[in-house]
N, C-alpha and C positions, 0 to 999 in steps of 0.2 A: 372561743377564740383560741385557747391553748391547743385544742384538738386540730384546728385548721392549720396552726403554725406547724404542729407535728407532721400533718400530712404533706404540707408544702416542703418541709425539710426532707422528707423521705422521697419526694419526687425529684429533687434536684440531681442526686446521683444517677438516676435512670436516664434523665434528660441529658446529662453530661456524657453518659456511656453512649447513647444514640449518636450524639454529636462526634464523639471520638471514633465510633465505628464508621461513620460516614466519612470522616476525614481520612482514616486509615485506608479505606476502600478507594477513595480518589487518589491517594497518594500511591498506592500500589498500581493502579492503572496507569498513572502518569509515568512511573518508573518502568513499568513493563513496556510501554510504548517506546520509551527511550532506548532500552536494552534490546528490544526486538529490532529497532531501526539500526542500532550499532552493530549487533552481533547475530542477528537472526533469531528464529523462534526456539532454538535449542538451548538457549541460555538457562542455566540452572535456576529452579525456582528459589533456591536459597540465596542466589545472587540478587534476585529481585527483592526478597525480604530484606536482605541486608542493606541495599541501597535506599529502600523505602523507610528504613528505620523501624521496622516491625519484626516480631518474632515469626518464625515459620508457622507456628500454631495459629497465629492471627491471619496470616496469608491464607492458610488452608480453610479457615472458617469462612472467609470471604469467597474464595474460589477453591472448591475441593479438589480440583485436579488441573493440570496444565491446559487441557482442552477448553475448560470453562473460561479460563483467563484469556487464552488466545482468541477464542470465539468473540468475547466481548471487545477486546482490543481491535480485532479485525473488522468487527461490525462498524466501528467508526470510520475505518479506512475506506471500507466498501461504500459507505454513505458518501464520502467524499468523492470517490471514483464515480459514482452514479451521477453526482451533481456536475462533474466535469463532462461526462458523456451526454447528459441532458443538455448542457450549454452547447456542446459541439453539434448535437442533432438539431438544435433550434436555429443554427446558422442558416441563412437563406442560400448560401453557397456550399452545397454538400461536400465538395472537394476540400474546401478550406476548413469545414468542420471536421472532416476525416483527418486531415493533417494535424489540426490542433489537438485532437484527441490522442493520436498516436504519440505526438511529441509530449503531451502532458503525462501520459502513461509512463513514457520512458523517464521523465524526471522523477515521478513518484517512486519508481523502482530504485533509482539511484540514491534518492534521499532517504529511503527507508528499506533496508534489507529484508525486514520482516514482511513487508508487503508481498514480495514475490513468493516467499516460502509459504505464508499463510494462504495465499490464493491457490496455490498448487496442492496444498495439503488436505488431508481428509479432515483436518480440524475445522474446515470451512462448512462442514455439514451441520445441519440443525439450526434451531432458532430463526428460521426464516431465511437463512443465508442462500440456500439453493434457489429459492424462489426469486430472490433479488438478483441472483447471478443470471437466472434464465431471462429475467426481464431485461437486464442489461445486454445480454447477447442478442435479444430480438431487437432492441433499439440500435445496436451497432449493425446488425445485418440490414436494417432498413436504411441506415446511413450509407452503407456500402452500395446498396442497390441504387439509391438516388445519385450517388457520385458516379456510378457506372453509366446511368441513363443520361447524365449530364456530359458524358464523353471525356471525363477527366481521369477517372480510375480505370485501370486496365480491366477488360471484361473477365479475365480468368482469375482475378483475385477472389478468394473465398473468404467469408468471415472467419472461418477457422484458422486462416492464416495469421490472425491476431496472435494466436499462441506461439507461432514461429517468432514473431517480433518479441513477444513476452520473454520467451526462453533465451533468445539471442541476447537481448539487452539485459536480462537477468545475469548472464555470465559476466558481463562487463562490471557488474556490481562487485565482483570479487577482486577487481583491480585496486591498487592503493587509492584511498579517498582523494588524494591530490590530483589524480589523473582520471577517475571514474566519470566525472561530469563531462570533461572534454571528449573522452572516448565515446560516451553515450551519445552525446549531441551529434557527433560526426556519423556514428553508426546509423542513428535514426535518419539523418539527412540522406545517406546513401540509400537506405530502404525506401524512403518516401519517393525519391527520384525513380527508383526501380518500379514503384507502383503506378506511376503516372502513365497514362495511355499514350500509346504511339500517336504522333501527330498533334499532341497537346504541347504547349510551350514549356519544356522542362527547365527547371532552375538549376544551373550548373554550379553555382557558387556553393561551397561547403563551409561549415564552421571551422574555425582554426583547429589544425590537428593537435593531438596530444603530444607532449614531449616525453612520454614514457618510453624507456629504452628496453631492449631485450633482457638486459640484466635484471631490471626491475620485474619483468614478467616472470622470470624464473624464481626470483626471491618471493614473489607473491604466491606462486604456485606451490613452493615448498612450505610456506607458512600455513596452508590449509590442510 
């Protein structure tokens, strides 16, 4: 009995260590997502460790370099993006599905600055990310083709034009947070109208314009 008690006593610290390690890892990922969303993927690793309440050594034990951390954080975002695209592709009205995906993608960019940077970064390579992205591109291309065959999406729209939308709207994310959402919604609305096929009923109403002035534009530019 004494021997059993001794073994159990020795096991408790190991179990506690595993629980602490899992808790540290989860906290690091949560904080990394928050900081990437607020400041982009160039945020210092030390800033992530500090906000997570762990030492730099602990962070690097869990994630040996920035790439491994960004890849894991972005994998979650990509999964969400895939779910949004899958829902849009399942819409029986391909034009409505196309519009809903473009608008949702725009919202995701503005809500999370790290999303744009990670998507365009070499950090997105590895751990199956490329395969997922290629699958998403194929699903989007099929959605585009169906919307064009339905006569709603202009025939010269190319699936690669999604990158134009992505880059243009990504630039809007640099605006002050209090204006970025309004600017993005209006930009996406303009773009969607321009994508609609001639002869199909265009929606002329636009979201409320942003109240951001030129002075704020210059201030935002100088702060970057």
